[in-house]
C-alpha atoms as a printed R data frame, in Angstrom:
    type eleno elety resid chain resno       x       y      z
1   ATOM     1    CA   UNK     A     1   2.132   7.556  8.083
2   ATOM     2    CA   UNK     A     2   4.679   4.713  8.087
3   ATOM     3    CA   UNK     A     3   1.903   2.147  8.594
4   ATOM     4    CA   UNK     A     4  -0.041   3.612  5.676
5   ATOM     5    CA   UNK     A     5   2.996   3.401  3.368
6   ATOM     6    CA   UNK     A     6   3.662  -0.247  4.330
7   ATOM     7    CA   UNK     A     7   0.004  -1.150  3.857
8   ATOM     8    CA   UNK     A     8  -0.176   0.535  0.435
9   ATOM     9    CA   UNK     A     9   2.985  -1.310 -0.618
10  ATOM    10    CA   UNK     A    10   1.431  -4.631  0.421
11  ATOM    11    CA   UNK     A    11  -1.793  -3.905 -1.487
12  ATOM    12    CA   UNK     A    12   0.086  -2.990 -4.625
13  ATOM    13    CA   UNK     A    13   2.127  -6.199 -4.371
14  ATOM    14    CA   UNK     A    14  -1.009  -8.389 -4.371
15  ATOM    15    CA   UNK     A    15  -1.774  -7.251 -7.903
16  ATOM    16    CA   UNK     A    16   1.139  -9.364 -9.116
17  ATOM    17    CA   UNK     A    17   1.475 -12.563 -7.116
18  ATOM    18    CA   UNK     A    18   4.408 -14.701 -8.306
19  ATOM    19    CA   UNK     A    19   3.768 -18.268 -9.426
20  ATOM    20    CA   UNK     A    20   6.698 -19.325 -7.277
21  ATOM    21    CA   UNK     A    21   8.758 -17.290 -4.878
22  ATOM    22    CA   UNK     A    22  12.515 -17.476 -5.471
23  ATOM    23    CA   UNK     A    23  14.557 -18.481 -2.456
24  ATOM    24    CA   UNK     A    24  18.096 -17.815 -1.302
25  ATOM    25    CA   UNK     A    25  19.600 -20.166  1.302
26  ATOM    26    CA   UNK     A    26  22.077 -19.070  3.953
27  ATOM    27    CA   UNK     A    27  23.746 -20.578  7.031
28  ATOM    28    CA   UNK     A    28  22.620 -18.642 10.105
29  ATOM    29    CA   UNK     A    29  23.926 -20.701 13.014
30  ATOM    30    CA   UNK     A    30  26.125 -23.667 13.955
31  ATOM    31    CA   UNK     A    31  25.291 -25.589 17.157
32  ATOM    32    CA   UNK     A    32  27.766 -28.405 17.813
33  ATOM    33    CA   UNK     A    33  27.551 -30.646 14.763
34  ATOM    34    CA   UNK     A    34  24.343 -29.030 13.524
35  ATOM    35    CA   UNK     A    35  24.567 -26.491 10.718
36  ATOM    36    CA   UNK     A    36  21.323 -24.510 10.613
37  ATOM    37    CA   UNK     A    37  20.113 -22.876  7.437
38  ATOM    38    CA   UNK     A    38  17.356 -20.490  6.457
39  ATOM    39    CA   UNK     A    39  15.563 -19.860  3.158
40  ATOM    40    CA   UNK     A    40  14.936 -16.218  2.375
41  ATOM    41    CA   UNK     A    41  12.074 -15.448 -0.037
42  ATOM    42    CA   UNK     A    42  12.261 -11.789 -1.002
43  ATOM    43    CA   UNK     A    43   9.230  -9.809 -2.166
44  ATOM    44    CA   UNK     A    44   9.760  -7.828 -5.365
45  ATOM    45    CA   UNK     A    45   8.652  -4.419 -4.153
46  ATOM    46    CA   UNK     A    46  10.448  -1.182 -3.380
47  ATOM    47    CA   UNK     A    47  11.167   0.180  0.103
48  ATOM    48    CA   UNK     A    48  11.228  -1.446  3.525
49  ATOM    49    CA   UNK     A    49   9.210  -4.630  3.744
50  ATOM    50    CA   UNK     A    50   7.671  -6.614  6.622
51  ATOM    51    CA   UNK     A    51   9.126 -10.079  7.185
52  ATOM    52    CA   UNK     A    52   7.621 -13.344  8.492
53  ATOM    53    CA   UNK     A    53  10.043 -15.789 10.130
54  ATOM    54    CA   UNK     A    54   8.481 -19.247  9.805
55  ATOM    55    CA   UNK     A    55   9.125 -22.311 12.000
56  ATOM    56    CA   UNK     A    56   8.025 -25.713 10.613
57  ATOM    57    CA   UNK     A    57   6.156 -28.408 12.483
58  ATOM    58    CA   UNK     A    58   6.768 -32.073 13.193
59  ATOM    59    CA   UNK     A    59   6.594 -32.711 16.939
60  ATOM    60    CA   UNK     A    60  10.219 -31.552 17.422
61  ATOM    61    CA   UNK     A    61  11.117 -34.877 15.837
62  ATOM    62    CA   UNK     A    62  10.692 -34.482 12.070
63  ATOM    63    CA   UNK     A    63   9.985 -31.834  9.447
64  ATOM    64    CA   UNK     A    64  11.735 -29.481  7.112
65  ATOM    65    CA   UNK     A    65  11.530 -25.744  6.346
66  ATOM    66    CA   UNK     A    66  10.722 -26.394  2.634
67  ATOM    67    CA   UNK     A    67   7.716 -28.777  2.716
68  ATOM    68    CA   UNK     A    68   5.282 -28.363 -0.200
69  ATOM    69    CA   UNK     A    69   2.412 -27.698  2.193
70  ATOM    70    CA   UNK     A    70   4.010 -24.386  3.194
71  ATOM    71    CA   UNK     A    71   4.554 -23.047 -0.311
72  ATOM    72    CA   UNK     A    72   1.104 -21.452 -0.742
73  ATOM    73    CA   UNK     A    73   1.668 -19.567  2.503
74  ATOM    74    CA   UNK     A    74   5.090 -18.328  1.419
75  ATOM    75    CA   UNK     A    75   3.749 -17.382 -1.984
76  ATOM    76    CA   UNK     A    76   0.841 -15.435 -0.500
77  ATOM    77    CA   UNK     A    77   3.073 -13.477  1.849
78  ATOM    78    CA   UNK     A    78   5.649 -12.685 -0.808
79  ATOM    79    CA   UNK     A    79   2.857 -11.694 -3.171
80  ATOM    80    CA   UNK     A    80   1.658  -9.192 -0.582
81  ATOM    81    CA   UNK     A    81   5.070  -7.567 -0.338
82  ATOM    82    CA   UNK     A    82   6.192  -9.516  2.774
83  ATOM    83    CA   UNK     A    83   9.551 -11.334  2.888
84  ATOM    84    CA   UNK     A    84   9.600 -14.862  4.287
85  ATOM    85    CA   UNK     A    85  12.474 -16.449  6.182
86  ATOM    86    CA   UNK     A    86  11.948 -20.194  6.792
87  ATOM    87    CA   UNK     A    87  14.388 -21.645  9.340
88  ATOM    88    CA   UNK     A    88  15.950 -24.845 10.608
89  ATOM    89    CA   UNK     A    89  16.174 -25.812 14.284
90  ATOM    90    CA   UNK     A    90  17.578 -28.715 16.254
91  ATOM    91    CA   UNK     A    91  15.089 -31.596 16.659
92  ATOM    92    CA   UNK     A    92  15.277 -32.557 20.307
93  ATOM    93    CA   UNK     A    93  12.690 -35.364 19.994
94  ATOM    94    CA   UNK     A    94  14.249 -36.997 16.911
95  ATOM    95    CA   UNK     A    95  14.261 -40.800 17.122
96  ATOM    96    CA   UNK     A    96  12.350 -40.795 20.417
97  ATOM    97    CA   UNK     A    97   9.779 -43.572 20.675
98  ATOM    98    CA   UNK     A    98   7.406 -44.477 23.481
99  ATOM    99    CA   UNK     A    99   8.959 -42.208 26.103
100 ATOM   100    CA   UNK     A   100   7.833 -42.327 29.696
101 ATOM   101    CA   UNK     A   101   6.216 -39.336 31.337
102 ATOM   102    CA   UNK     A   102   9.373 -38.123 33.118
103 ATOM   103    CA   UNK     A   103  11.552 -38.689 30.042
104 ATOM   104    CA   UNK     A   104   9.023 -36.728 27.980
105 ATOM   105    CA   UNK     A   105   9.070 -33.812 30.452
106 ATOM   106    CA   UNK     A   106  12.879 -33.580 30.284
107 ATOM   107    CA   UNK     A   107  13.160 -34.047 26.532
108 ATOM   108    CA   UNK     A   108  10.343 -31.676 25.735
109 ATOM   109    CA   UNK     A   109  11.789 -28.858 27.788
110 ATOM   110    CA   UNK     A   110  15.123 -29.165 25.986
111 ATOM   111    CA   UNK     A   111  13.416 -29.523 22.605
112 ATOM   112    CA   UNK     A   112  11.326 -26.384 23.022
113 ATOM   113    CA   UNK     A   113  14.322 -24.454 24.305
114 ATOM   114    CA   UNK     A   114  16.442 -25.594 21.329
115 ATOM   115    CA   UNK     A   115  13.796 -24.354 18.880
116 ATOM   116    CA   UNK     A   116  13.379 -21.010 20.665
117 ATOM   117    CA   UNK     A   117  17.126 -20.498 20.712
118 ATOM   118    CA   UNK     A   118  17.234 -21.106 16.964
119 ATOM   119    CA   UNK     A   119  14.329 -18.722 16.380
120 ATOM   120    CA   UNK     A   120  16.158 -16.003 18.336
121 ATOM   121    CA   UNK     A   121  19.406 -16.728 16.432
122 ATOM   122    CA   UNK     A   122  17.532 -16.441 13.129
123 ATOM   123    CA   UNK     A   123  15.837 -13.252 14.301
124 ATOM   124    CA   UNK     A   124  19.215 -11.697 15.150
125 ATOM   125    CA   UNK     A   125  20.524 -12.814 11.769
126 ATOM   126    CA   UNK     A   126  17.588 -11.145  9.981
127 ATOM   127    CA   UNK     A   127  18.031  -7.970 12.087
128 ATOM   128    CA   UNK     A   128  21.651  -7.915 10.926
129 ATOM   129    CA   UNK     A   129  20.478  -8.161  7.319
130 ATOM   130    CA   UNK     A   130  17.698  -5.567  7.382
131 ATOM   131    CA   UNK     A   131  19.685  -2.936  5.471
132 ATOM   132    CA   UNK     A   132  20.847  -5.434  2.843
133 ATOM   133    CA   UNK     A   133  17.450  -7.118  2.466
134 ATOM   134    CA   UNK     A   134  15.321  -3.949  2.878
135 ATOM   135    CA   UNK     A   135  13.420  -5.406  5.821
136 ATOM   136    CA   UNK     A   136  11.662  -3.196  8.344
137 ATOM   137    CA   UNK     A   137  13.189  -4.168 11.730
138 ATOM   138    CA   UNK     A   138  10.041  -2.969 13.464
139 ATOM   139    CA   UNK     A   139   7.771  -5.271 11.419
140 ATOM   140    CA   UNK     A   140   9.103  -8.815 11.911
141 ATOM   141    CA   UNK     A   141   6.413 -11.440 12.486
142 ATOM   142    CA   UNK     A   142   7.018 -14.900 13.941
143 ATOM   143    CA   UNK     A   143   4.872 -17.728 12.589
144 ATOM   144    CA   UNK     A   144   4.875 -21.478 13.061
145 ATOM   145    CA   UNK     A   145   3.006 -24.740 12.590
146 ATOM   146    CA   UNK     A   146   2.449 -27.272 15.381
147 ATOM   147    CA   UNK     A   147   5.900 -27.612 17.046
148 ATOM   148    CA   UNK     A   148   6.810 -24.407 15.204
149 ATOM   149    CA   UNK     A   149   3.674 -22.752 16.616
150 ATOM   150    CA   UNK     A   150   4.715 -23.849 20.128
151 ATOM   151    CA   UNK     A   151   8.124 -22.310 19.368
152 ATOM   152    CA   UNK     A   152   6.834 -18.867 18.381
153 ATOM   153    CA   UNK     A   153   4.384 -18.681 21.278
154 ATOM   154    CA   UNK     A   154   7.086 -19.804 23.681
155 ATOM   155    CA   UNK     A   155   9.480 -17.237 22.211
156 ATOM   156    CA   UNK     A   156   6.999 -14.407 22.653
157 ATOM   157    CA   UNK     A   157   6.329 -15.523 26.228
158 ATOM   158    CA   UNK     A   158  10.105 -15.419 26.880
159 ATOM   159    CA   UNK     A   159  10.327 -11.929 25.453
160 ATOM   160    CA   UNK     A   160   7.379 -10.696 27.544
161 ATOM   161    CA   UNK     A   161   8.886 -12.181 30.722
162 ATOM   162    CA   UNK     A   162  12.388 -10.864 29.893
163 ATOM   163    CA   UNK     A   163  13.964 -14.254 30.488
164 ATOM   164    CA   UNK     A   164  17.704 -14.961 30.195
165 ATOM   165    CA   UNK     A   165  17.021 -16.727 26.900
166 ATOM   166    CA   UNK     A   166  15.408 -13.609 25.424
167 ATOM   167    CA   UNK     A   167  18.336 -11.386 26.358
168 ATOM   168    CA   UNK     A   168  20.199 -12.417 23.203
169 ATOM   169    CA   UNK     A   169  17.776 -10.141 21.308
170 ATOM   170    CA   UNK     A   170  18.351  -6.368 21.085
171 ATOM   171    CA   UNK     A   171  17.114  -4.326 24.038
172 ATOM   172    CA   UNK     A   172  13.455  -3.459 23.527
173 ATOM   173    CA   UNK     A   173  12.919  -5.795 20.574
174 ATOM   174    CA   UNK     A   174   9.654  -7.568 20.095
175 ATOM   175    CA   UNK     A   175   7.962  -9.234 17.195
176 ATOM   176    CA   UNK     A   176   5.273  -7.161 15.452
177 ATOM   177    CA   UNK     A   177   2.904 -10.117 15.523
178 ATOM   178    CA   UNK     A   178   2.664 -13.861 16.173
179 ATOM   179    CA   UNK     A   179   0.833 -16.332 13.880
180 ATOM   180    CA   UNK     A   180   0.274 -19.746 15.418
181 ATOM   181    CA   UNK     A   181  -1.147 -22.790 13.622
182 ATOM   182    CA   UNK     A   182  -2.181 -25.253 16.394
183 ATOM   183    CA   UNK     A   183   0.316 -24.132 19.052
184 ATOM   184    CA   UNK     A   184   0.689 -24.001 22.836
185 ATOM   185    CA   UNK     A   185   3.073 -22.860 25.546
186 ATOM   186    CA   UNK     A   186   5.028 -25.482 27.490
187 ATOM   187    CA   UNK     A   187   5.442 -24.766 31.182
188 ATOM   188    CA   UNK     A   188   7.074 -26.592 34.066
189 ATOM   189    CA   UNK     A   189   5.775 -24.116 36.667
190 ATOM   190    CA   UNK     A   190   2.019 -23.878 36.228
191 ATOM   191    CA   UNK     A   191   0.050 -21.606 33.972
192 ATOM   192    CA   UNK     A   192   1.993 -19.180 31.766
193 ATOM   193    CA   UNK     A   193   2.681 -15.697 33.076
194 ATOM   194    CA   UNK     A   194   2.899 -12.500 31.045
195 ATOM   195    CA   UNK     A   195   4.890  -9.792 32.833
196 ATOM   196    CA   UNK     A   196   4.480  -7.576 29.782
197 ATOM   197    CA   UNK     A   197   1.755  -7.541 27.147
198 ATOM   198    CA   UNK     A   198   2.614  -9.572 24.017
199 ATOM   199    CA   UNK     A   199   2.488  -8.605 20.413
200 ATOM   200    CA   UNK     A   200  -0.854  -9.169 18.590
201 ATOM   201    CA   UNK     A   201  -1.431 -12.922 18.262
202 ATOM   202    CA   UNK     A   202  -3.360 -14.917 15.640
203 ATOM   203    CA   UNK     A   203  -4.291 -18.414 16.853
204 ATOM   204    CA   UNK     A   204  -5.734 -21.302 14.869
205 ATOM   205    CA   UNK     A   205  -6.820 -24.460 16.722
206 ATOM   206    CA   UNK     A   206  -9.374 -27.263 16.675
207 ATOM   207    CA   UNK     A   207 -10.890 -28.563 19.926
208 ATOM   208    CA   UNK     A   208 -10.369 -32.202 18.859
209 ATOM   209    CA   UNK     A   209  -6.625 -31.846 18.455
210 ATOM   210    CA   UNK     A   210  -4.840 -34.870 20.002
211 ATOM   211    CA   UNK     A   211  -1.338 -33.677 19.062
212 ATOM   212    CA   UNK     A   212  -1.232 -30.225 20.660
213 ATOM   213    CA   UNK     A   213  -3.757 -29.411 23.410
214 ATOM   214    CA   UNK     A   214  -6.568 -27.016 22.505
215 ATOM   215    CA   UNK     A   215  -7.085 -26.066 26.180
216 ATOM   216    CA   UNK     A   216  -4.360 -27.654 28.272
217 ATOM   217    CA   UNK     A   217  -2.680 -30.960 29.195
218 ATOM   218    CA   UNK     A   218  -0.941 -30.663 32.514
219 ATOM   219    CA   UNK     A   219   0.316 -33.010 35.231
220 ATOM   220    CA   UNK     A   220   1.533 -31.490 38.520
221 ATOM   221    CA   UNK     A   221   1.807 -28.085 36.885
222 ATOM   222    CA   UNK     A   222   3.895 -29.404 33.959
223 ATOM   223    CA   UNK     A   223   2.582 -29.550 30.416
224 ATOM   224    CA   UNK     A   224   1.042 -27.610 27.574
225 ATOM   225    CA   UNK     A   225  -1.316 -24.681 27.675
226 ATOM   226    CA   UNK     A   226  -3.053 -24.384 24.326
227 ATOM   227    CA   UNK     A   227  -4.682 -21.730 22.217
228 ATOM   228    CA   UNK     A   228  -7.983 -21.619 24.101
229 ATOM   229    CA   UNK     A   229  -6.198 -21.065 27.421
230 ATOM   230    CA   UNK     A   230  -3.889 -18.434 25.897
231 ATOM   231    CA   UNK     A   231  -6.799 -16.565 24.291
232 ATOM   232    CA   UNK     A   232  -8.547 -16.457 27.651
233 ATOM   233    CA   UNK     A   233  -5.432 -14.963 29.236
234 ATOM   234    CA   UNK     A   234  -5.071 -12.407 26.455
235 ATOM   235    CA   UNK     A   235  -8.708 -11.410 26.842
236 ATOM   236    CA   UNK     A   236  -8.267 -10.867 30.570
237 ATOM   237    CA   UNK     A   237  -5.151  -8.772 29.832
238 ATOM   238    CA   UNK     A   238  -6.984  -6.829 27.107
239 ATOM   239    CA   UNK     A   239  -4.134  -7.690 24.781
240 ATOM   240    CA   UNK     A   240  -5.058  -7.875 21.056
241 ATOM   241    CA   UNK     A   241  -5.615 -11.319 19.522
242 ATOM   242    CA   UNK     A   242  -7.690 -13.146 16.929
243 ATOM   243    CA   UNK     A   243  -8.545 -16.795 17.728
244 ATOM   244    CA   UNK     A   244  -9.983 -18.977 14.924
245 ATOM   245    CA   UNK     A   245 -11.457 -21.953 16.820
246 ATOM   246    CA   UNK     A   246 -13.002 -24.937 14.962
247 ATOM   247    CA   UNK     A   247 -15.316 -27.381 16.687
248 ATOM   248    CA   UNK     A   248 -14.451 -31.084 16.236
249 ATOM   249    CA   UNK     A   249 -11.385 -30.230 14.181
250 ATOM   250    CA   UNK     A   250  -8.241 -32.314 14.725
251 ATOM   251    CA   UNK     A   251  -4.580 -31.369 14.250
252 ATOM   252    CA   UNK     A   252  -5.187 -30.515 10.562
253 ATOM   253    CA   UNK     A   253  -5.320 -26.837 11.613
254 ATOM   254    CA   UNK     A   254  -1.559 -27.028 11.916
255 ATOM   255    CA   UNK     A   255  -1.503 -26.891  8.118
256 ATOM   256    CA   UNK     A   256  -4.848 -26.154  6.453
257 ATOM   257    CA   UNK     A   257  -4.995 -22.410  7.286
258 ATOM   258    CA   UNK     A   258  -1.920 -21.924  5.138
259 ATOM   259    CA   UNK     A   259  -4.039 -22.851  2.100
260 ATOM   260    CA   UNK     A   260  -7.656 -22.354  3.282
261 ATOM   261    CA   UNK     A   261  -7.474 -19.288  5.520
262 ATOM   262    CA   UNK     A   262  -5.114 -16.937  3.702
263 ATOM   263    CA   UNK     A   263  -7.707 -14.136  3.817
264 ATOM   264    CA   UNK     A   264  -7.892 -14.389  7.631
265 ATOM   265    CA   UNK     A   265  -4.097 -14.278  7.844
266 ATOM   266    CA   UNK     A   266  -3.907 -11.307  5.474
267 ATOM   267    CA   UNK     A   267  -6.598  -9.443  7.420
268 ATOM   268    CA   UNK     A   268  -4.722 -10.073 10.701
269 ATOM   269    CA   UNK     A   269  -1.538  -8.619  9.262
270 ATOM   270    CA   UNK     A   270  -3.371  -5.658  7.747
271 ATOM   271    CA   UNK     A   271  -5.571  -4.886 10.737
272 ATOM   272    CA   UNK     A   272  -3.574  -5.939 13.800
273 ATOM   273    CA   UNK     A   273   0.069  -5.828 12.799
274 ATOM   274    CA   UNK     A   274   0.080  -2.925 10.314
275 ATOM   275    CA   UNK     A   275  -3.089  -1.178 11.386
276 ATOM   276    CA   UNK     A   276  -2.580  -1.520 15.157
277 ATOM   277    CA   UNK     A   277  -6.129  -2.748 15.851
278 ATOM   278    CA   UNK     A   278  -6.923  -3.094 19.558
279 ATOM   279    CA   UNK     A   279  -9.328  -6.013 19.317
280 ATOM   280    CA   UNK     A   280  -9.804  -9.243 21.293
281 ATOM   281    CA   UNK     A   281 -11.801 -11.590 19.084
282 ATOM   282    CA   UNK     A   282 -12.616 -15.293 18.965
283 ATOM   283    CA   UNK     A   283 -14.338 -16.780 15.917
284 ATOM   284    CA   UNK     A   284 -16.067 -20.086 16.802
285 ATOM   285    CA   UNK     A   285 -16.512 -22.100 13.626
286 ATOM   286    CA   UNK     A   286 -18.359 -25.425 13.108
287 ATOM   287    CA   UNK     A   287 -18.352 -27.248  9.786
288 ATOM   288    CA   UNK     A   288 -21.567 -29.205  9.608
289 ATOM   289    CA   UNK     A   289 -20.003 -32.058  7.606
290 ATOM   290    CA   UNK     A   290 -17.392 -32.688 10.308
291 ATOM   291    CA   UNK     A   291 -17.946 -35.856 12.376
292 ATOM   292    CA   UNK     A   292 -18.359 -35.542 16.126
293 ATOM   293    CA   UNK     A   293 -14.928 -36.238 17.591
294 ATOM   294    CA   UNK     A   294 -13.514 -36.676 21.058
295 ATOM   295    CA   UNK     A   295 -12.430 -33.393 22.696
296 ATOM   296    CA   UNK     A   296 -11.120 -34.519 26.065
297 ATOM   297    CA   UNK     A   297  -7.593 -35.978 26.193
298 ATOM   298    CA   UNK     A   298  -5.053 -36.739 28.884
299 ATOM   299    CA   UNK     A   299  -1.366 -35.822 28.833
300 ATOM   300    CA   UNK     A   300  -0.684 -39.515 28.154
301 ATOM   301    CA   UNK     A   301  -2.946 -39.365 25.071
302 ATOM   302    CA   UNK     A   302  -0.878 -36.526 23.651
303 ATOM   303    CA   UNK     A   303   2.404 -38.316 24.318
304 ATOM   304    CA   UNK     A   304   1.114 -41.487 22.704
305 ATOM   305    CA   UNK     A   305  -0.282 -39.611 19.698
306 ATOM   306    CA   UNK     A   306   3.016 -37.931 19.002
307 ATOM   307    CA   UNK     A   307   5.621 -40.466 20.047
308 ATOM   308    CA   UNK     A   308   3.912 -43.850 20.393
309 ATOM   309    CA   UNK     A   309   4.385 -46.827 18.084
310 ATOM   310    CA   UNK     A   310   2.906 -46.382 14.629
């Protein structure tokens, strides 16, 4: 019954989509000299509302929570009766240029951990505000673009493996869903493990992505395991997911779904998150006007693409 009420509230909200969602900014964490803020966009509907916590992209080196490219996404979610919380995080790769392989391994591990820590801090902050903001604590979705997508997938993997990092969250907490725009999981110990089944996951990725691996980019068991690898694991686990895979698409899928695939995102929230659909599905898409692009890259290609000289 609760799922039906939430779904009906979201449908009613779509009848009046705001031209621009109003935001309220708050400090949610201080780490050393870094003051970390979030923007809260509240949906104008009655009752408890779902909430999407969004993590921006930029290779853990650049980016902001309030880029114009994200506004359609925020607006769509708010228009459907879903609050949005867009967060800051420490940029562990800021000002890094042409790093060597071992420097990259060390810096990347710290960078991903910083971002996951901030996501968990923001999640706890939102959980502490659920009564004030009328947010359903059982319907918090984590979403991210590129580095942000790595962050939300890494966070969910930490929760499922009950790591020390995840213990800052309330006992038994998990996100209601994960939405990843060109993400991956970073591992220093071989392929990712899932000791417990994750929340439903929506993955967008192109197989010509030279910024975040579509399949994997690993050296001696260290590196990134991308959306295609994760989807295969989820399928074997019979854990619900929807994977939107585009042939010869580059890293643009870190952003374009937030304007071009809003219907797919809405359907995922309706069917998987709210409706509880138990479906493993991969949609293979090919745009016939796309040029044929390279699809096989080394770990060094990814490092150079993200942190080489411009």
